Every structure is written in structure tokens, then in C-alpha cells.
C-alpha positions, 0 to 999 in steps of 0.5 A, spaced: 061 869 383 066 871 378 066 870 370 070 864 370 065 861 375 059 863 371 062 860 365 063 853 368 056 854 372 053 854 365 057 848 363 054 844 369 047 846 367 048 844 360 051 837 363 045 836 368 040 837 362 043 833 357 044 827 362 037 828 364 034 828 357 038 822 356 035 818 362 028 820 360 028 821 352 033 816 349 035 810 354 028 808 355 027 807 347 034 804 346 032 797 343 025 799 343 023 804 338 021 803 331 025 807 325 023 811 319 027 815 314 027 822 312 027 825 305 035 825 305 035 817 307 037 818 314 034 814 319 029 818 324 026 815 331 021 818 336 027 818 341 031 823 336 024 827 336 023 827 344 030 828 345 030 835 341 024 837 344 026 836 351 033 840 349 029 846 345 025 846 352 030 846 357 037 849 354 034 856 353 032 856 361 040 856 362 041 862 357 036 865 353 038 863 346 034 859 341 035 852 339 037 849 332 037 842 331 038 836 326 031 834 326 028 841 323 027 843 316 033 846 312 028 853 312 028 853 319 035 852 320 037 857 315 032 862 319 035 861 326 042 861 323 041 868 320 037 871 326 041 869 331 049 871 330 049 873 338 048 866 341 045 859 338 044 853 341 046 847 336 044 840 338 044 833 335 039 829 339 042 822 337 048 822 333 049 815 331 042 813 330 043 807 325 047 805 331 042 806 336 036 803 332 041 797 331 043 796 338 050 798 337 052 802 344 056 808 340 051 814 339 051 821 343 047 827 345 051 833 342 050 840 345 054 846 343 053 854 344 055 858 338 056 865 338 058 869 331 059 862 328 064 859 333 063 854 338 064 857 345 061 851 349 061 843 347 057 838 351 057 831 348 054 825 352 055 817 351 049 815 355 051 807 354 058 808 357 056 814 361 062 818 358 060 826 359 065 830 354 065 837 355 069 844 354 068 851 355 073 856 350 079 858 354 077 853 360 080 846 357 076 840 355 074 834 360 071 827 361 067 826 367 071 831 371 078 829 368 082 834 364 083 832 356 087 829 353 087 822 358 093 819 354 100 823 355 104 819 350 104 820 343 104 815 337 108 815 331 105 816 325 106 809 323 103 807 329 097 812 329 090 810 330 086 814 325 078 815 324 077 816 317 070 816 314 071 814 307 064 815 304 064 822 304 071 824 301 069 828 295 076 826 291 076 819 289 084 819 289 084 821 296 079 815 298 083 810 294 090 813 297 087 812 304 086 805 302 092 803 299 098 808 302 095 811 308 101 813 313 098 811 319 098 804 323 090 803 323 083 806 321 077 806 325 070 808 323 064 807 328 058 811 326 058 817 330 062 823 328 061 827 335 064 821 339 070 821 333 071 828 336 071 826 343 076 820 342 081 824 338 081 829 344 081 824 349 087 821 345 084 814 344 085 816 336 091 820 333 088 823 327 081 825 324 079 826 317 072 827 314 069 829 308 063 833 310 060 834 316 053 837 318 053 843 323 051 839 329 056 834 327 062 838 329 059 844 333 061 841 340 066 836 338 071 842 335 071 846 341 072 840 345 078 838 341 081 845 341 081 845 348 084 839 349 090 842 345 088 839 338 089 842 331 084 842 326 083 845 318 079 843 313 080 840 306 079 847 303 082 852 308 087 852 314 081 857 317 077 851 320 071 856 322 071 860 316 069 854 312 062 852 309 057 852 314 052 846 313 057 841 310 064 842 313 070 837 312 075 836 317 083 834 318 085 834 325 090 831 330 091 831 337 098 832 337 101 838 333 107 835 330 102 829 327 097 834 325 103 837 320 105 830 317 097 829 317 095 835 314 101 835 308 099 828 306 092 829 306 093 835 302 098 832 297 093 826 296 087 830 294 
């Protein structure tokens, strides 16, 4: 087996693991699980915990790296990140928990493998739609075996669909301008950052803006978008992977020309 085959074998094993965990830990609890709130106010369910525990058990059997998950303390996350630059699984057991507990079929399981602060592999699965998005750096991005992006025609800026999360924008000016004079055609905010990345990579969205994502929100999605040909920066720097680790903003577009227009507009209106 050559190096490329080994790379894709790892991806296939992660896909099988994620699909199995969705079937055993997540979907049996959909519409049937109670919710609690963590100290930061975010929702938490037994499904989140069961999914994370299963991924912590199974992923190191594919590649022997520890697992950093959303449902850990910040101290545990800091320690894992500092001790494992040569390889770390980063997981979000359910991204879109509010959607999950309210019966909205827009949530996902997200898994990334990060090496030296950069994602090398990303797998994101929406179990309701049975859509498996995945990428290995240098090997392309896919949805259920189909190369991304799915859409080959490009919208103009005036027709573009933008995924924008207004709530996390630090600048009141930027939020106000987004609501009044934004250059795109239509705006969406569906409650799952990981799926936003995937929809952009697929060509379902054209533009993306988020004021501050957690590590597990962007780790898998960013590499999927890059492997689909998309462009990314943050509100602070054009070197996306060098920005703040635990809360990172994103300016992104699938098409490079649209990215240029979008990037200039966002930076000018901060």
C-alpha cells in the first residue's frame, strides 16, 4: 500500500467510526433526550457526552493520538493542546446542540486531525441527511464520494448567498453594515458552524463570516473548504492558521474572485 492509499485508508476508518457513533450514540437520542446548561450557558446533553466518549475510545485505535473534545474543561483542553503538537484529534460530538434538542435536523459530528496547529484531516457528518463531508490535506474534499464543490457555476456578488453569524461579530459597525448595506444577495444562519463550512465547500453558500469560532468549530471545516478550493482569512490576519487558537474569526469564500471582493468589503467595514 502506497502513502496515498494509507492516507485515504485513515479517512475511510474515521468515516466508519463517525457513522457508527452517530448510529449508536446520537440518533437514538434525537428528540428523546433532556438538556442541561454548562457554566458558559451553552446546551449539553447525554448525546454529546456519549458521542465524545465513544470517539475518545475509537479514534486513537486508528492513529494513536489523544482526543480533545468540546465536552472537556478548558484546563484539560489546554494541557492536551500543549502536550501533543505532533498529532491531536479534535472533536465536536454534536455541533448544533440547540438544533438537536429542539428537533431541527441541522447538526453534525465533527472530527479533525491536527498536526503542528494545522488540520490535516476533516470529517463532518450530518446523520439526519446522511451527508458525510471529508477531506485529507492535499487529497481533495468530498461529499459521499463526490468531489467538492458540487456546483460549478459561480454566483455574482449581488446574487451570492452568505452564511453570517451576526451574534459573534465584535464590531457594532460591521454588524450594522451587514444588516443595511451588505454586498451579497441573501443571508443564512442555521446554527451549526461545522455544516456552514461544508455548505460553503459544496457551493451551497458562496460567502462566510463568523466573528469567533472555537477550535472544534473550525478544525475539520477549514481543511474541507481549503481542499474544495476555497479561500480563508480572519478578521485579524490573512494567515488564517496563525490566528488565535481558542476563538478564531473567519472570512471565507469558495470562489477566489468573490473572496477578494468579500475580504475587502469586510475589512473596510470593521
